[in-house]
C-alpha positions as CSV (number, residue, x, y, z in Angstrom):
1,M,39.3,-15.5,29.5
2,I,40.1,-14.7,25.9
3,D,39.4,-11.2,24.7
4,P,37.0,-11.0,21.7
5,P,38.9,-10.0,18.5
6,L,38.7,-6.3,17.4
7,F,38.2,-7.2,13.8
8,N,35.9,-9.4,11.6
9,L,37.7,-10.7,8.5
10,E,34.5,-12.4,7.2
11,A,32.6,-9.1,7.2
12,E,35.5,-7.3,5.5
13,Q,35.6,-10.0,2.8
14,A,31.8,-9.7,2.4
15,V,32.0,-5.9,1.9
16,I,34.6,-6.2,-0.8
17,G,32.8,-9.1,-2.4
18,A,29.5,-7.2,-2.5
19,I,31.2,-4.2,-4.1
20,L,32.6,-6.5,-6.9
21,L,29.0,-7.9,-7.3
22,E,27.4,-4.4,-7.3
23,P,30.0,-1.7,-8.1
24,K,27.6,1.2,-7.4
25,S,27.3,0.1,-3.8
26,I,30.7,1.6,-3.1
27,D,29.0,5.0,-2.8
28,A,27.0,3.8,0.2
29,V,30.0,2.2,1.7
30,R,32.4,5.2,1.4
31,E,29.8,7.4,3.0
32,K,29.8,5.3,6.2
33,A,33.2,3.6,6.3
34,P,36.7,5.2,6.3
35,E,39.6,3.2,4.9
36,Q,40.8,2.5,8.5
37,A,37.6,0.5,9.1
38,F,39.3,-2.4,7.3
39,Y,41.6,-4.0,9.8
40,H,43.3,-6.5,7.4
41,K,46.0,-4.7,5.4
42,A,45.2,-6.5,2.2
43,H,41.5,-5.6,2.5
44,R,42.4,-2.0,3.2
45,T,44.7,-1.9,0.1
46,I,42.0,-3.4,-2.1
47,Y,39.3,-0.9,-0.8
48,Q,41.7,2.0,-1.4
49,A,42.1,0.8,-5.0
50,M,38.4,0.5,-5.4
51,L,37.9,4.1,-4.3
52,E,40.5,5.3,-6.8
53,I,38.7,3.4,-9.6
54,A,35.3,4.9,-8.5
55,D,36.8,8.4,-8.5
56,Q,37.7,8.0,-12.2
57,N,34.0,7.0,-12.9
58,I,35.1,3.6,-14.1
59,P,33.1,0.5,-13.1
60,I,34.8,-1.6,-10.5
61,D,35.6,-5.1,-11.6
62,L,38.4,-7.7,-11.2
63,V,40.1,-6.5,-14.4
64,Q,40.3,-2.9,-13.3
65,L,41.2,-3.9,-9.8
66,T,44.0,-6.1,-11.0
67,E,45.4,-3.5,-13.3
68,I,45.6,-0.7,-10.6
69,L,47.1,-3.0,-8.0
70,Q,49.7,-4.2,-10.5
71,K,50.7,-0.6,-11.2
72,K,51.1,0.0,-7.5
73,Q,53.1,-3.2,-7.3
74,K,50.7,-4.5,-4.6
75,L,48.9,-7.3,-6.3
76,D,51.0,-10.0,-4.7
77,E,50.6,-8.3,-1.3
78,V,46.8,-8.7,-1.4
79,G,46.9,-12.3,-2.4
80,G,46.9,-12.0,-6.2
81,V,44.1,-12.6,-8.6
82,I,43.2,-15.9,-7.0
83,Y,42.3,-14.3,-3.6
84,M,40.4,-11.4,-5.2
85,S,38.4,-14.0,-7.2
86,Q,37.6,-15.7,-3.9
87,L,36.4,-12.4,-2.5
88,A,34.1,-11.9,-5.5
89,G,32.4,-15.2,-4.7
90,S,32.3,-14.7,-0.9
91,V,28.7,-13.4,-0.9
92,P,25.7,-14.4,-3.1
93,T,24.2,-10.9,-3.1
94,A,25.1,-7.3,-2.4
95,S,21.8,-6.6,-0.6
96,N,23.3,-7.0,2.9
97,I,26.3,-4.9,2.3
98,L,25.4,-2.2,4.9
99,Y,24.9,-4.8,7.5
100,Y,28.5,-6.0,7.0
101,V,29.7,-2.3,7.0
102,D,28.1,-1.8,10.4
103,I,30.1,-4.8,11.7
104,L,33.3,-3.2,10.4
105,L,32.4,0.2,12.0
106,E,31.7,-1.5,15.4
107,K,35.1,-3.2,15.4
108,H,36.8,0.0,14.1
109,R,35.3,2.1,17.0
110,L,36.4,-0.5,19.5
111,R,39.9,-0.4,18.2
112,N,39.9,3.4,18.4
113,L,38.6,3.3,21.9
114,K,41.3,0.8,23.0
115,Q,44.0,3.0,21.4
116,A,42.6,6.1,23.2
117,L,42.5,4.3,26.5
118,G,46.0,2.9,26.0
119,K,47.3,6.4,25.2
120,S,45.7,7.6,28.4
121,L,47.2,4.8,30.5
122,S,50.6,5.6,29.1
123,A,50.1,9.2,30.1
124,I,49.1,8.2,33.6
125,A,52.2,6.0,33.9
126,E,54.4,8.8,32.8
127,G,53.0,11.0,35.5
128,D,51.2,13.5,33.3
129,D,48.9,16.2,34.9
130,F,45.6,14.7,36.0
131,E,43.4,17.4,34.5
132,E,45.3,17.2,31.2
133,V,44.9,13.4,31.0
134,L,41.2,13.6,32.0
135,S,40.7,16.3,29.3
136,E,42.2,14.1,26.6
137,I,40.2,11.1,27.7
138,T,36.9,13.1,27.6
139,E,37.8,14.6,24.3
140,D,38.5,11.2,22.8
141,V,35.3,9.7,24.2
142,S,33.3,12.7,22.9
143,R,34.9,12.3,19.5
144,L,34.1,8.6,19.4
145,S,30.5,9.3,20.6
146,D,30.0,11.7,17.7
147,Q,30.7,8.9,15.3
148,L,27.6,7.1,16.6
149,E,25.3,9.9,15.4
150,P,23.8,9.0,12.0
151,E,24.5,11.4,9.2
152,E,21.5,13.2,7.9
153,G,20.8,13.3,4.2
154,F,18.8,15.7,2.1
155,I,15.3,16.7,3.2
156,H,12.8,18.3,1.0
157,I,12.3,22.1,1.6
158,A,8.6,21.5,2.4
159,K,9.6,19.4,5.4
160,S,12.0,22.1,6.5
161,A,9.3,24.7,6.2
162,E,6.9,22.7,8.5
163,G,6.3,24.7,11.6
164,H,7.8,27.9,10.2
165,E,4.5,29.7,10.8
166,D,4.9,29.1,14.5
167,V,8.4,30.6,14.3
168,M,7.0,33.7,12.7
169,E,4.2,34.0,15.3
170,G,6.9,33.8,18.0
171,R,8.9,36.6,16.3
172,V,5.9,38.8,16.1
173,Q,5.0,38.1,19.7
174,H,8.6,39.0,20.9
175,K,8.7,42.1,18.7
176,G,12.0,41.3,17.1
177,L,13.8,39.8,20.1
178,T,14.2,36.2,19.1
179,G,17.2,35.4,21.4
180,V,18.7,36.2,24.7
181,K,18.7,39.9,25.7
182,T,21.9,41.8,25.2
183,A,23.1,44.8,27.2
184,G,20.7,47.3,25.6
185,S,17.4,47.6,23.6
186,A,19.1,49.1,20.6
187,L,21.5,46.2,20.3
188,D,18.5,43.8,20.9
189,M,16.8,45.3,17.9
190,F,19.9,45.2,15.7
191,T,20.8,41.6,16.5
192,G,17.5,40.0,17.6
193,G,19.3,39.0,20.8
194,R,21.9,36.3,21.3
195,Q,20.9,33.3,19.3
196,K,21.1,29.6,20.3
197,G,24.1,27.8,18.9
198,E,26.0,31.0,18.2
199,L,29.5,32.0,19.4
200,I,29.7,35.8,20.0
201,V,33.1,37.4,20.6
202,V,33.2,40.7,22.5
203,A,36.6,42.3,22.3
204,A,38.4,45.4,23.3
205,R,41.6,46.8,24.7
206,P,42.2,46.7,28.5
207,S,40.2,49.0,30.8
208,I,37.5,49.7,28.1
209,G,34.8,47.9,30.1
210,K,34.7,44.3,28.6
211,S,33.9,42.6,31.9
212,D,31.3,45.2,32.9
213,Y,29.6,44.8,29.5
214,M,29.5,41.0,30.0
215,L,27.9,41.4,33.4
216,N,25.3,43.8,32.1
217,E,24.3,41.3,29.4
218,A,24.2,38.5,32.0
219,L,22.0,40.5,34.3
220,N,19.6,41.4,31.5
221,A,19.5,37.7,30.4
222,A,18.8,36.5,33.9
223,K,16.1,39.1,34.5
224,S,14.3,37.9,31.4
225,G,14.4,34.3,32.8
226,T,17.4,32.8,31.0
227,A,20.0,31.1,33.2
228,A,23.4,32.8,32.9
229,G,26.5,30.8,33.4
230,I,29.6,32.9,33.9
231,F,33.2,31.6,33.8
232,S,35.4,34.2,35.4
233,L,39.0,33.2,34.8
234,E,40.5,36.5,36.0
235,M,38.2,38.1,38.4
236,P,37.6,36.4,41.9
237,G,34.0,35.7,42.9
238,V,33.9,38.5,45.5
239,M,34.9,41.1,43.0
240,L,32.4,39.8,40.5
241,T,29.7,40.0,43.1
242,D,30.8,43.5,43.9
243,R,30.3,44.6,40.3
244,L,26.9,42.9,40.0
245,I,25.6,44.6,43.1
246,S,27.0,47.9,42.0
247,V,25.2,47.6,38.6
248,I,21.9,46.6,40.2
249,G,22.0,49.1,43.1
250,H,23.7,52.1,41.4
251,I,26.3,52.0,44.2
252,D,29.6,53.6,43.5
253,R,32.0,50.6,43.2
254,L,34.7,52.5,45.1
255,K,32.4,52.8,48.1
256,L,31.7,49.0,47.8
257,R,35.4,48.2,47.6
258,T,36.3,50.3,50.7
259,G,33.1,49.6,52.6
260,L,32.5,53.4,53.1
261,L,28.7,53.3,52.6
262,D,26.2,55.8,54.0
263,D,22.7,54.9,55.0
264,E,21.2,55.3,51.5
265,D,24.0,53.2,50.1
266,W,23.3,50.5,52.7
267,Y,19.6,50.5,51.6
268,K,20.6,50.2,48.0
269,Y,23.1,47.4,48.9
270,T,20.4,45.4,50.8
271,M,18.0,45.8,47.9
272,A,20.6,44.8,45.3
273,R,21.7,41.7,47.2
274,S,18.0,40.6,47.5
275,V,17.5,41.1,43.7
276,L,20.8,39.3,42.9
277,S,20.1,36.3,45.1
278,K,16.8,35.6,43.2
279,L,18.4,35.7,39.7
280,P,19.4,32.5,37.8
281,I,23.1,33.4,37.6
282,Y,25.8,30.8,38.1
283,V,29.5,31.6,38.5
284,V,32.7,29.6,38.2
285,A,35.5,31.9,39.4
286,K,38.7,29.9,38.9
287,Q,41.9,30.5,37.0
288,G,43.3,28.0,34.5
289,Q,39.9,26.5,33.5
290,S,40.4,24.0,30.7
291,I,38.1,23.9,27.7
292,Q,37.0,20.4,28.7
293,S,36.2,21.5,32.2
294,I,34.1,24.3,30.8
295,R,32.3,21.9,28.5
296,N,31.5,19.5,31.4
297,K,30.1,22.4,33.6
298,V,28.0,23.7,30.7
299,K,26.5,20.3,30.2
300,W,25.6,20.2,33.9
301,L,23.9,23.6,33.8
302,K,22.0,22.6,30.6
303,R,20.5,19.7,32.5
304,E,19.4,22.1,35.2
305,H,18.1,24.9,32.9
306,N,17.0,24.3,29.3
307,N,17.3,28.0,28.4
308,L,20.8,29.3,29.2
309,V,23.5,31.6,28.0
310,I,27.2,31.2,28.7
311,Y,29.8,33.9,29.3
312,I,33.6,33.4,29.2
313,D,35.8,36.1,30.7
314,Y,38.1,35.8,28.9
315,L,39.0,33.6,26.0
316,Q,42.8,34.0,26.1
317,L,42.8,32.7,29.7
318,V,41.2,29.3,28.8
319,N,43.5,26.4,29.0
320,G,43.4,24.1,25.9
321,G,44.1,21.1,28.1
322,Q,46.4,19.4,25.6
323,R,49.8,19.9,24.1
324,F,49.9,22.3,21.1
325,P,52.7,23.2,18.7
326,N,52.1,26.9,19.4
327,R,49.8,29.4,21.1
328,E,47.9,30.2,17.9
329,A,47.0,26.5,17.5
330,E,45.8,26.3,21.1
331,L,43.6,29.4,20.7
332,G,42.2,28.1,17.5
333,Y,41.2,24.8,19.2
334,I,39.6,26.8,22.1
335,S,37.5,28.9,19.8
336,R,36.3,25.9,17.8
337,S,35.5,24.1,21.0
338,L,33.4,27.1,22.3
339,K,31.4,27.1,19.0
340,Q,30.9,23.3,19.5
341,I,29.7,23.9,23.1
342,A,27.2,26.5,21.8
343,L,25.8,23.9,19.3
344,E,25.9,20.9,21.7
345,N,23.9,22.8,24.3
346,D,21.7,24.8,22.0
347,C,22.7,28.1,23.7
348,P,24.6,31.3,23.0
349,V,28.2,31.5,24.1
350,I,29.6,35.0,24.6
351,A,33.4,35.0,24.9
352,I,35.3,38.1,26.0
353,S,38.5,38.5,24.0
354,A,41.7,40.6,24.2
355,I,42.9,42.4,21.1
356,N,46.5,43.2,20.2
357,R,48.1,46.7,20.3
358,N,47.8,47.4,16.5
359,S,44.8,49.7,17.1
360,E,47.0,51.9,19.4
361,K,49.3,52.6,16.5
362,R,46.6,53.9,14.2
363,Q,45.2,57.4,14.2
364,D,41.7,56.0,14.5
365,K,41.9,53.7,17.5
366,R,38.7,51.8,16.7
367,P,39.5,48.0,16.7
368,M,39.2,45.9,13.5
369,L,38.9,42.2,12.9
370,S,42.6,41.9,12.2
371,D,43.3,43.1,15.8
372,L,41.9,39.9,17.4
373,R,44.9,38.7,19.4
374,E,46.9,35.6,18.3
375,S,44.4,33.7,16.2
376,G,42.5,34.4,12.9
377,Q,40.5,31.2,13.8
378,I,38.6,33.3,16.4
379,E,37.2,35.5,13.7
380,F,36.4,32.4,11.6
381,D,34.5,30.5,14.3
382,A,32.6,33.5,15.7
383,D,29.1,34.1,14.4
384,E,29.4,37.7,15.6
385,V,32.3,39.9,16.6
386,D,31.6,43.0,18.7
387,F,34.3,45.5,19.5
388,L,33.9,48.0,22.4
389,Y,35.4,51.5,21.8
390,R,35.4,54.6,24.0
391,D,36.6,57.8,22.5
392,D,37.0,59.5,25.9
393,Y,39.4,56.7,26.8
394,Y,41.8,58.1,24.2
395,N,40.8,61.7,24.0
396,S,40.3,63.6,27.2
397,D,38.5,66.4,25.3
398,S,36.2,64.1,23.5
399,E,32.6,65.2,22.9
400,K,31.5,61.6,23.5
401,K,31.9,61.5,27.3
402,N,30.7,58.2,28.9
403,I,29.7,56.8,25.5
404,T,30.7,53.3,24.4
405,E,30.5,52.3,20.7
406,I,29.5,48.7,20.2
407,I,31.0,48.0,16.8
408,I,29.5,44.9,15.2
409,A,32.4,44.1,12.9
410,K,31.2,40.7,11.9
411,G,27.6,39.6,11.9
412,R,26.9,36.3,10.1
413,N,23.2,36.7,10.6
414,T,22.9,40.4,11.5
415,G,25.2,42.4,9.2
416,I,27.6,45.0,10.5
417,G,26.9,48.3,12.2
418,V,27.5,50.5,15.3
419,I,25.4,50.9,18.4
420,E,26.1,53.6,21.0
421,M,25.4,53.1,24.7
422,G,26.0,55.1,27.8
423,Y,28.6,53.7,30.2
424,L,28.3,54.8,33.8
425,K,31.8,53.7,34.8
426,Q,31.4,54.4,38.6
427,Y,28.6,51.8,38.6
428,G,29.9,49.6,35.8
429,K,26.5,50.0,34.1
430,F,25.6,50.2,30.4
431,V,22.4,52.0,29.5
432,D,20.5,52.9,26.4
433,L,21.3,56.5,25.4
434,H,17.7,57.7,25.7
435,L,17.8,56.7,29.4
436,T,20.9,58.8,30.2
């Protein structure tokens, strides 16, 4: 059985011929077809020359094409003036040019797919790690699938405004909370909640309460009916369950950890377990999760629950799943991928992040955007960056005992500001200050 060719020379000739017949058609072609879509080297060279002419706002014709190819000393390589004249007469009209472009694109995608699969087969033959190979395959397939999605052009603002009245009614009905609930009502009002498609980074130094903060958000989201998916890359499942039960039941976590509960604690424990078991909270507690593994699991959860929010604890422990020149490049790839996951699944993604030691060297220990560890790309990709700061962590005589500042240092859609919340460390619970 002979494999079908992964190119179509007649279609390539037809595209070039149609451009020579109707030079303005190159704008429609370049919007859809990259240079690599032309398999034949001569056709690719001619197309590149056509793009250069078009960029100079000069009409494309045989004279201009011949001149630029002569300057590049590539005229003979493409078959000379005789072959280009034949191309000009290869089609009677330019009206079907996009049909021929689609043929080029189909063959181009098949070539890319074959190349990706060949690379993966080579990696398998070399004995590469299974999850790394699988991650690369899935990434390649996802990238190729994205190419199938049609590009959207301009739409009139009137069409964009259709249905906006319904959006406004929803905002009025929800009294300012348009997204998933956060850890507290003051933060809800400031941000409007965690919005679909956004990447929110919550960062702090160790032992400030990042994981507790995340779990408080997850509980509030789940109680309001939003499915919460938690990727715990550092904390085992039992410890995570301990913390959730402690928050719900107001049980001292030291008692939970030691099992030294009195009768009242056992009552609270039973009640908290009952509440927790009914909430739509889903947990993956496993070290070394790759970004592709996270993407696959989020897609599964999206199929089960249309409304969801994803928590990553924490970003620096995610495995990029590929080889990178350095750690900064890997973290940049991970943060971009988390933003893509938020967009692909129409849900908020909240990623806990470590920060470097720079804040420790300053008199004011409050974190800043420049403190985000190892990658400026994290700041760039995030729609919102929240820092947690506790003055009593650094100053034993602080007047702000058990108070955590949530410093919104970047808010693409919210602006910046500071919200204070009470932090009951023995329960791992964050509360609005008017409730303390």
